[in-house]
Steps between C-alpha positions, in 0.01 A plus 500: 500500500602861460370804684427806286483813715512868400743575784758255366827692435554326165540749213200362309182703549285350221353199675188295536276564800650447846462147634647151514562322168541123465760375250518128568443238768555136583262234621563289812688239298739759356350526152458843349138611487338576168331832431151377587621384843683828558184692418310290753757586767491872412123505536522376861733777621377862524701748288695215332495512119641269238764653275385543140651261247549545127648263245734650241784405269861570612539774238198680646643469851822670388302767316300568815819533704636752249179703531523487880850646477395771254401753768613852589357562847484314832122514478517268198725238662402135516705242686477230234337164437485152650542249217415131523709295254539120501360474854749758630417857607726791413467858616599737220575844640506825307844658460348842563343369820828354626679825418237701693542269802857626533408866551259666743165617371473879487221592741418795729663301783819470291500877445445561873814298570703705250371829647602395851851409389595805290653820633433722197230539238759440229572158649131417487478610135811296413360189668162514327605628160803271479331187634579191296245227560270277301258604228335837584661540846687818403185663363299408810776634729501835319120519505484431874764765566310755291181424694678537832656832400162627383354410839791674673447824307129487577585468869746788472219721367278397794770551762597837355152634575534430871604797721861471620593843634555360851564174682146515638352515151715210383385285792140530380592315178468121457788329679652364176522854359671659796864399425462644148336818631780548752751473214300759306488721809881498509553495122208640294645355178546155655313305236625698206785247491503122463565441871171664591306296245662178623404584859134522393530174299631330814226661709239332282630148572 
């Protein structure tokens, strides 16, 4: 059996519905069960489904594997196929899938980790724009960074409208804003430079 679950960290996202899937089984005397018997077993267990089966010529199998590998984004990834030949099962895995397994998926959590580790905004740009991963990882990294910077500039506009002529006024602001407002109190042009923008990006974590 195999468990298919949306929270699985595998790089494949195009999957069948979550649940348990039955591939094969053996009877009490050690003989492999036929498909009709497997279906009978699957019907007795809630959320257990029998894996779909399709007969095809070897040349079609290889053609299907080539199509599985002909992808450009992680969203299109498929792990591969299980092939049954001469009473032996083989798991054929996509090269693109195996390549993607070797690099982390680019997610908001990945970007959070990069933001925490950098000391300058230039370092953050270099990490995202120079990222070498699988498929569309570089594009996704740059898109996530652009979204985060847009959110930071929106927050800057909101914070800038808050009174900051005195410590008392600053203390009336949301707690997360106060360190930035104190910097502005001391240096009015604080976020005109990259350091100020990075401080707001980190504030939004």
